[in-house]
C-alpha positions in Angstrom: -0.1 -0.1 0.4 1.5 3.0 -0.9 2.0 5.6 2.1 -0.4 8.7 2.5 0.0 12.2 4.3 -0.7 11.6 7.9 -3.2 14.4 7.5 -5.2 13.5 4.4 -6.4 16.5 2.5 -10.7 17.1 2.6 -11.4 18.0 -1.4 -13.6 20.3 -2.4 -17.0 19.3 -1.0 -19.4 22.0 -3.5 -19.7 22.7 -7.0 -19.8 26.3 -7.4 -22.7 26.9 -9.5 -23.1 30.7 -9.9 -19.7 33.0 -10.6 -18.0 34.8 -7.6 -19.7 38.7 -7.3 -17.1 40.8 -8.6 -16.3 41.8 -5.9 -15.3 39.8 -2.6 -15.8 42.1 0.0 -18.2 43.5 -1.4 -20.5 44.1 2.2 -18.2 43.1 4.3 -19.6 42.7 8.3 -16.6 44.3 10.1 -17.8 41.3 13.0 -14.0 40.7 14.8 -13.5 42.6 17.5 -10.2 44.6 18.1 -8.5 43.7 20.4 -7.2 46.2 23.1 -4.3 48.2 22.1 -4.0 47.4 19.2 -5.5 49.9 16.5 -6.6 50.1 12.7 -3.5 50.5 10.5 -1.1 49.0 8.1 0.2 45.7 8.7 3.8 45.9 10.7 3.0 49.6 12.1 2.6 47.8 15.0 3.3 43.6 17.1 0.4 42.0 17.6 0.2 39.5 21.3 -1.4 36.4 20.2 -2.5 34.4 23.2 -5.1 31.3 24.0 -8.9 32.9 24.2 -10.2 30.8 26.0 -7.8 30.5 28.4 -4.6 28.4 30.1 -5.3 26.0 32.8 -3.4 26.1 36.8 -0.1 24.1 36.3 0.0 24.0 32.6 2.9 25.4 30.1 1.6 28.4 29.1 3.1 30.8 26.1 2.3 33.3 24.4 3.3 35.3 20.5 4.8 38.3 19.7 5.2 39.3 16.1 6.3 42.7 14.5 9.5 44.0 13.0 12.8 43.3 15.0 13.8 46.7 15.6 10.2 46.9 17.9 10.5 43.7 19.5 14.6 43.8 19.9 13.9 46.8 22.5 11.0 45.4 23.5 9.5 43.7 27.4 6.3 42.4 28.3 4.0 42.7 31.2 1.4 40.5 32.6 -1.7 42.8 33.9 -5.0 41.2 36.2 -8.4 42.3 35.8 -7.2 45.2 38.4 -4.9 46.9 36.7 -2.0 45.0 38.8 1.8 44.2 37.0 1.7 40.6 37.9 5.0 39.1 35.8 7.3 41.1 33.7 10.5 40.6 31.5 12.3 40.7 28.0 10.7 39.1 25.4 11.9 35.7 24.5 14.5 34.3 21.7 13.1 34.5 18.3 11.4 32.0 16.9 11.5 32.6 13.7 10.8 34.5 10.3 7.1 34.7 9.7 6.1 37.5 6.6 7.5 40.8 5.6 4.9 42.7 7.2 5.8 40.9 10.6 9.9 39.8 10.0 10.3 38.0 13.2 7.9 36.5 16.3 8.2 36.1 20.1 7.4 33.5 22.9 6.0 35.0 26.3 6.4 31.9 28.9 3.9 33.1 32.0 3.8 29.5 32.9 4.5 29.9 36.3 1.8 32.1 36.8 -1.5 30.6 38.1 -3.2 32.3 40.3 -7.1 32.3 38.9 -8.4 35.2 37.2 -8.4 37.6 34.1 -5.1 38.2 32.8 -4.1 40.5 29.5 -0.3 40.5 28.8 1.2 44.3 27.3 4.3 45.6 25.3 6.7 47.3 27.6 10.0 49.5 26.2 10.3 50.1 22.3 7.2 48.8 21.3 2.9 49.2 22.2 0.3 46.5 22.1 -2.0 44.4 23.9 -3.6 41.0 23.7 -7.0 40.1 24.5 -7.9 39.5 27.4 -7.0 35.6 28.8 -8.4 33.7 31.2 -6.2 31.4 34.0 -8.2 29.0 36.0 -8.1 24.9 36.7 -9.0 22.8 33.4 -11.7 21.5 34.3 -13.4 24.6 34.6 -12.4 26.3 31.9 -12.8 22.9 29.3 -16.5 21.9 30.4 -18.1 25.4 28.9 -16.2 24.9 25.8 -17.6 20.9 25.4 -21.1 22.4 26.4 -20.7 25.2 23.8 -19.3 21.7 21.4 -22.3 20.0 21.9 -24.5 23.1 21.1 -23.5 22.8 17.9 -24.6 18.7 17.5 -28.2 20.5 18.5 -27.6 22.9 15.8 -27.1 20.1 13.1 -29.9 17.5 14.4 -32.3 16.5 11.6 -35.0 15.4 11.2 -38.5 16.1 13.6 -36.5 16.2 17.0 -34.9 19.7 16.0 -34.7 22.6 19.1 -35.3 25.1 19.2 -32.7 27.8 19.6 -29.3 29.3 18.4 -29.7 29.6 15.3 -33.6 28.5 14.7 -34.0 25.4 13.4 -37.2 23.7 12.1 -38.3 19.9 10.9 -36.4 18.9 8.2 -36.5 15.9 5.5 -39.5 14.3 7.3 -39.4 12.2 3.7 -36.2 10.6 5.2 -39.0 8.1 7.3 -39.8 6.5 4.0 -36.2 7.0 2.1 -35.5 4.9 -1.0 -32.5 3.3 -1.4 -30.4 3.2 -4.4 -27.9 1.4 -5.9 -24.5 3.1 -5.4 -23.4 6.1 -8.0 -21.1 6.4 -10.8 -18.3 8.5 -10.5 -15.1 9.4 -12.5 -12.0 9.0 -10.6 -11.7 12.2 -9.1 -15.2 12.3 -7.3 -15.9 15.2 -10.0 -18.5 14.0 -12.3 -22.0 11.7 -12.0 -21.5 9.5 -14.6 -25.7 8.4 -14.1 -28.5 10.4 -15.9 -30.6 8.5 -13.6 -30.1 6.3 -9.6 -31.1 2.9 -9.7 -33.3 1.7 -7.4 -33.0 -1.2 -5.3 -36.3 -1.4 -2.3 -37.4 0.4 0.7 -38.7 2.3 2.5 -36.4 2.7 4.9 -36.6 5.0 8.0 -33.5 6.8 7.9 -34.5 10.5 9.5 -33.5 11.8 12.3 -29.5 12.0 12.7 -27.4 15.0 11.7 -26.3 17.4 9.5 -22.1 16.0 8.4 -21.4 19.9 7.8 -22.2 22.7 6.2 -24.5 21.3 4.0 -27.7 18.4 4.3 -26.0 14.7 3.9 -25.7 12.6 6.4 -23.0 9.9 6.7 -22.6 6.6 8.7 -19.0 7.1 8.3 -18.6 10.6 10.2 -21.6 9.8 12.4 -20.0 7.0 14.1 -16.4 9.0 14.4 -18.4 11.8 16.1 -20.9 9.1 18.5 -17.7 7.2 19.8 -16.1 10.5 20.8 -18.8 11.8 22.0 -18.9 8.2 24.3 -14.9 8.9 25.2 -15.7 12.0 26.1 -18.4 11.1 28.9 -15.7 9.4 30.6 -13.6 12.5 31.7 -16.7 15.1 31.2 -19.9 12.3 32.2 -22.3 15.7 34.0 -21.3 17.8 30.9 -24.6 19.4 29.9 -26.8 17.8 27.0 -23.6 16.0 26.0 -25.3 11.9 27.0 -28.7 13.3 25.1 -26.5 14.1 22.0 -24.6 11.0 22.0 -28.4 9.1 22.5 -29.4 10.9 18.9 -26.9 10.5 17.4 -27.1 6.4 18.6 -30.6 6.7 17.9 -29.8 7.1 13.8 -26.7 5.2 13.5 -28.8 2.5 14.5 -31.2 2.9 12.6 -28.8 2.6 9.5 -27.8 -0.7 10.7 -30.5 -3.3 9.9 -29.3 -6.4 11.8 -32.7 -8.8 10.4 -31.1 -8.3 6.8 -27.8 -7.6 7.5 -27.3 -4.3 5.8 -25.7 -1.4 6.4 -26.9 2.1 5.2 -23.8 4.2 4.6 -25.3 7.2 3.4 -28.4 9.7 3.0 -28.6 11.8 0.0 -26.7 13.0 -2.8 -23.7 15.7 -3.1 -22.6 15.2 -6.3 -25.0 15.3 -8.7 -24.6 16.5 -13.1 -26.0 20.0 -13.2 -23.1 21.3 -15.4 -23.7 18.0 -17.9 -26.8 16.1 -17.9 -28.6 18.8 -15.5 -31.1 15.2 -14.8 -30.0 15.6 -11.2 -29.5 18.4 -8.4 -27.4 17.2 -5.7 -27.7 18.7 -1.8 -24.6 20.6 -2.8 -26.3 22.8 -5.9 -28.7 24.5 -3.9 -28.1 27.3 -0.6 -30.9 27.6 1.4 -32.8 26.3 5.1 -33.1 22.5 5.2 -36.9 22.6 5.6 -37.4 24.5 2.2 -36.2 20.9 0.8 -39.8 19.5 1.8 -41.7 22.1 0.7 -40.3 21.5 -3.1 -42.6 19.8 -5.8 -40.2 17.9 -7.1 -42.0 14.6 -8.6 -39.8 11.6 -9.7 -38.0 12.4 -12.9 -37.8 16.2 -11.9 -33.7 17.1 -11.6 -34.6 18.2 -7.6 -36.1 14.7 -6.8 -33.1 14.2 -5.2 -33.2 16.8 -2.9 -36.3 16.3 -1.4 -36.9 12.8 -1.6 -33.7 11.5 -0.8 -31.0 8.7 -1.3 -30.3 5.9 0.3 -27.0 4.4 -0.6 -25.8 0.8 0.5 -22.2 0.3 2.5 -23.4 -3.6 1.5 -25.8 -5.9 0.0 -28.3 -7.8 2.2 -26.3 -10.2 3.6 -23.1 -9.4 2.3 -19.7 -8.6 3.5 -19.2 -4.8 4.6 -16.1 -2.6 4.0 -14.3 -3.2 7.1 -13.8 0.5 8.1 -16.9 0.6 8.5 -18.1 -2.4 10.0 -15.1 -1.8 13.1 -16.3 1.9 13.8 -19.7 0.4 14.1 -19.2 -1.8 15.6 -16.6 0.0 18.7 -19.7 2.7 19.0 -22.3 0.0 19.6 -19.8 -1.5 22.4 -19.4 2.0 23.8 -23.2 2.1 24.1 -23.3 -1.7 25.6 -19.9 -0.3 28.3 -22.1 3.3 28.7 -25.3 1.2 29.7 -23.9 -2.3 31.7 -24.2 -0.6 35.2 -27.9 0.8 35.4 -29.5 -1.2 32.5 -27.6 -4.4 31.4 -30.7 -6.1 29.7 -29.9 -2.2 27.4 -25.9 -3.5 27.1 -26.6 -7.0 26.2 -28.7 -5.7 23.1 -25.8 -3.1 22.2 -23.1 -5.8 22.4 -24.9 -7.9 20.2 -25.8 -5.5 17.4 -22.0 -4.6 18.3 -20.9 -8.3 17.6 -23.1 -9.5 14.5 -21.9 -6.0 12.5 -18.4 -6.6 13.2 -18.7 -10.5 12.6 -19.5 -9.0 8.7 -16.4 -6.8 8.2 -14.8 -7.9 4.7 -11.3 -8.9 6.0 -10.0 -10.9 3.2 -8.3 -8.8 1.4 -10.8 -5.8 0.3 -10.7 -3.2 -2.2 -11.6 -0.2 -2.1 -12.8 1.3 0.8 -16.6 2.4 1.2 -16.8 5.9 3.5 -19.2 8.0 1.6 -20.0 8.5 -2.3 -18.0 10.0 -4.1 -15.3 8.5 -1.4 -12.8 11.1 -2.9 -15.2 13.6 -0.1 -13.9 11.1 2.6 -10.5 9.1 1.1 -9.3 6.9 3.6 -6.2 4.1 3.5 -6.7 1.7 6.2 -8.9 -0.6 8.2 -7.1 -1.8 10.4 -7.0 0.6 12.9 -10.9 0.7 12.5 -11.4 -3.3 13.4 -8.9 -2.9 16.4 -10.9 -0.1 18.3 -14.4 -2.5 17.2 -12.4 -5.3 18.7 -11.2 -3.3 21.9 -14.0 -2.2 22.9 -16.3 -5.3 22.5 -13.7 -7.0 24.8 -14.1 -4.1 26.9 -18.1 -4.0 26.6 -17.7 -7.9 27.3 -15.6 -7.5 30.6 -18.4 -5.6 32.2 -20.7 -7.6 31.1 -19.5 -11.1 32.6 -18.9 -12.2 28.8 -16.8 -15.2 28.4 -16.0 -13.5 24.6 -14.0 -10.8 26.6 -10.7 -12.4 26.3 -11.1 -13.8 22.5 -12.1 -9.8 21.1 -9.3 -8.6 23.2 -6.6 -10.6 21.4 -8.9 -9.9 17.9 -8.1 -6.5 18.7 -4.0 -7.1 19.4 -4.0 -8.8 15.8 -5.7 -5.6 14.9 -3.0 -3.4 16.0 -0.3 -5.4 14.7 -1.7 -5.5 11.1 -2.1 -1.5 11.2 1.6 -1.4 13.0 2.7 -3.3 9.8 0.9 -0.9 7.2 2.9 2.1 5.4 -0.1 4.6 5.3 -0.4 5.1 9.1 -2.0 8.4 10.2 -2.9 10.5 13.2 -6.4 11.3 14.8 -8.9 12.0 12.7 -11.6 10.7 10.6 -9.9 8.7 8.5 -7.1 7.1 11.6 -9.0 6.4 14.8 -5.3 4.1 16.1 -5.0 6.6 18.5 -8.4 5.9 20.2 -8.0 1.8 19.9 -4.7 2.1 21.1 -5.7 3.5 24.4 -8.4 1.6 24.6 -6.6 -1.5 24.2 -4.5 -0.3 26.6 -6.5 0.1 29.9 -7.3 -3.4 30.9 -4.2 -2.7 33.4 -4.4 -6.5 33.6 -5.1 -8.2 30.6 -2.3 -9.5 28.6 -2.1 -8.9 24.3 -1.1 -12.8 23.5 1.7 -12.5 21.2 0.5 -10.4 18.2 1.7 -6.7 20.0 3.1 -4.9 23.3 2.3 -3.0 25.1 5.6 -0.9 25.0 4.4 -0.7 20.8 1.0 0.2 21.1 2.9 3.1 23.0 5.3 3.7 20.9 3.1 4.0 17.5 1.0 6.8 19.8 4.7 8.3 20.3 4.9 8.6 16.4 1.9 10.6 16.1 3.3 12.7 18.8 7.0 12.8 17.2 5.5 13.7 14.2 3.9 16.9 14.8 6.3 17.9 18.1 8.5 17.8 15.0 6.9 19.9 12.8 6.1 22.3 15.4 10.0 22.6 16.8 10.3 23.9 13.3 7.0 26.6 13.0 7.3 30.6 14.2 3.9 29.2 16.4 4.9 26.2 17.1 2.1 24.4 15.2 1.7 20.8 15.1 -0.2 20.8 12.2 -0.3 21.1 8.5 -1.5 24.7 8.0 -1.6 24.4 4.0 -3.8 21.7 3.6 -7.3 20.9 4.6 -8.3 19.8 8.6 -5.2 21.7 9.6 -7.5 22.5 13.3 -9.3 19.2 13.6 -5.9 17.5 13.3 -4.4 19.5 16.3 -7.4 19.0 17.8 -7.0 15.5 17.5 -2.5 15.5 18.3 -4.3 17.7 21.7 -6.4 13.9 22.4 -3.5 11.8 21.3 -0.9 13.3 23.6 -3.6 12.7 27.0 -4.4 9.6 26.3 -1.3 8.7 25.6 -0.1 10.7 29.5 -3.2 8.4 30.8 -2.1 5.0 29.5 1.2 5.8 30.0 1.8 7.8 33.3 4.9 9.8 31.3 3.4 13.1 30.8 6.6 14.4 28.2 3.7 15.4 25.6 1.8 17.6 27.8 2.8 21.1 27.0 3.0 20.0 23.5 -0.5 19.4 24.0 -1.0 23.0 26.0 0.3 24.5 22.9 -1.6 23.3 20.1 -4.3 23.9 22.1 -3.6 27.6 22.4 -2.3 27.3 18.2 -6.1 26.9 17.4 -7.8 29.2 19.9 -6.0 32.0 19.3 -2.1 31.9 19.9 -1.8 32.0 15.8 -0.3 34.4 13.4 -4.3 35.1 12.5 -5.2 36.1 16.2 -8.3 34.0 15.8 -9.9 31.1 17.8 -11.4 28.4 15.4 -13.4 27.5 17.5 -17.1 29.6 17.4 -18.2 31.3 20.4 -14.4 30.4 21.7 -12.6 33.4 22.9 -13.1 37.3 21.6 -12.0 36.1 17.7 -13.9 33.6 16.3 -15.7 33.1 12.9 -18.3 34.7 12.3 -19.1 34.0 9.0 -19.4 30.5 8.4 -19.4 28.2 5.1 -22.7 26.9 6.5 -26.3 27.2 5.6 -28.6 27.5 8.2 -26.0 29.9 9.9 -26.2 32.4 6.9 -29.1 32.3 6.5 -30.6 31.9 9.2 -28.1 33.4 12.2 -26.6 36.6 13.0 -26.0 39.7 10.8 -23.1 41.2 13.4 -21.1 37.9 15.2 -23.3 38.3 17.6 -26.6 36.3 19.1 -27.6 33.7 17.3 -24.1 32.6 16.2 -23.3 28.5 15.7 -21.6 28.4 19.1 -19.1 25.2 19.3 -18.8 24.9 15.8 -14.8 23.8 14.5 -14.2 25.4 11.7 -11.9 23.8 9.6 -9.0 26.6 10.3 -6.5 27.5 7.6 -5.6 26.6 4.6 -3.6 26.6 1.9 -3.2 30.3 0.7 -3.4 29.3 -3.2 -7.1 28.1 -2.4 -8.5 31.4 -1.4 -8.3 33.2 -5.0 -12.3 34.6 -5.5 -12.3 32.3 -8.1 -12.4 29.1 -5.6 -15.0 30.4 -3.2 -18.6 29.6 -3.2 -21.4 31.7 -4.0 -25.2 31.0 -4.7 -27.4 33.4 -6.0 -29.3 32.7 -2.3 -25.8 33.3 -0.1 -26.1 36.1 1.8 -22.8 38.3 1.8 -20.8 37.8 5.0 -17.2 39.0 5.4 -15.7 39.6 8.7 -12.3 41.3 9.0 -9.5 40.6 11.3 -9.0 42.3 15.0 -7.7 45.6 14.1 -8.9 45.7 10.4 -6.9 45.8 7.4 -7.2 42.0 5.4 -6.7 38.4 6.9 -3.8 38.3 4.1 -1.4 40.1 6.4 -1.3 38.0 8.4 -0.7 35.0 6.2 3.3 33.2 5.8 4.6 30.6 5.5 2.3 29.0 2.6 -1.0 29.1 4.9 -4.1 31.4 4.6 -6.7 31.8 6.3 -10.6 33.8 5.7 -13.8 34.5 7.5 -16.2 33.9 4.6 -19.5 32.5 4.3 -17.5 31.4 0.5 -14.3 30.1 1.9 -15.6 26.4 3.0 -11.4 25.6 2.6 -11.4 27.1 6.1 -14.2 28.6 7.4 -16.6 25.0 7.3 -17.4 23.4 10.1 -18.0 19.7 10.5 -19.0 16.8 12.4 -15.9 14.9 12.9 -14.0 18.8 13.5 -16.1 19.3 16.5 -16.3 15.4 17.7 -12.0 15.6 17.8 -12.5 19.1 19.6 -14.8 17.7 21.8 -13.1 15.0 23.3 -9.6 17.0 23.4 -11.4 19.3 25.6 -13.1 16.7 28.1 -9.9 15.0 28.7 -7.4 18.4 28.7 -11.0 18.7 31.4 -10.4 15.4 32.9 
């Protein structure tokens, strides 16, 4: 198998059906607030201070960054001021961490790790430079992280589909009620790049099936077993650390209920997808897809689209199978679905053993259908290019590890056998070339951590404890090496898609490693990575909506764009995690999405100017409704952050 990059690139998810408006900046909403002491001006005329805007935990490493000219920063110092205006720490800026761009040729560090008194603070420059940071808190980890987890849950609530939507911000109405009696179709055929649907018509196979409910995948309205199972698993794992987080249990159950509908245990059929995201609107025009229109989800139910109409697949959404009834299932889906059902069994084991045994039976059934005998192309979604995946042994390890833990909790005699299978799948994963790090395409970190959980259990001869811990270190060491060369200590690749969620994946992996090994060598790295994603980056923005003072105000998300706030306040998509920086070359006006129904929205950075003023090292960022490359939120992004926050709190 060929080696893939550890941070898989999510391809362009939408089809642009209209030309971009003449001026991408026309009608801008200048939503981002300037940080205190940083007024508008030419880039580089004043330094900028970047901090973790969500706050630093007591006892952890705490770093901020100052970017500016070498002359100004060479003679500068800093002071840390509390909310009463008292200076609690002062000193000189740290040595240069490297060059960023022409406007900000040097980046200096500020280390305040020894300050642990809870409170509200800001950093100010002294001496040859003048600037102030946004306010930030120092507080116990659980106090800081619990609100972030609960905000992440609010995003999942906003993503609900079906009749059980929740009122709130943004306002939602029941949607896609036709999913209750959906038709199953043969898998659509696409070209090699997944950009062109080759079918003039979809081929019906049967139905009806009830696939209502669940969550929208991202800024669109598709529903995928692949990403939902990944997300539900992380919500269930997060409950171990924060069982009392408001709304977490109910939302995990909501996701579980939908996944249960997607598995037909009677016919042994797993449904993979509801809706179609790539049609043929630009060729034959017989099938328009979810990605061809920009609207509120309830608008789909109001369509008049009989069979043969180009919008039929938007109102009456097709269901695509992962396998024919009774046939083997792509092992990546079988493994992670088994893991989710087994995690549900673990959760129920202590107070409802009967329900737990039912979940365990479902987990075992789907696990046993896995096609592990040299499967061909893995099934993720249609087209597969939306969510490419190269390895599947990690999913099978994950499924077997959770089955073993659930069986142990229920006194089921199969626990030892499943544990041995998990070890053998771990061995197979370690022998693969295309190993990755925690994200929707690789769950090995979750699998290894739970395989390591039973302190008194052996693995047999397949794999050793040291090998599992060594692979967790391998995943982290890639990020550590990258961070050592980056001025802002970024461990993820911010010139490719998914930089923010992969950063949160590194945070979660570092904490899982510490719990599994007792070795805390990566704790400071985890704090740095969390800080980067929450504001301690060149752009000075958090990539979690609602976290900190500056965050995405114009997400590439239809509900947020059409029913959300117009000024960056009020009905924001709180808790959503966006893609984060991407290649600056991807952010030209011609690459941005636009629809005649899209509300123009583009927020400026702190202090005014352009986000491009802060681009560097090939990375770029835009807070723009059409910039799906940097500002589209997604289930898997947010679930990974939620797990990272919950583990930090714990």
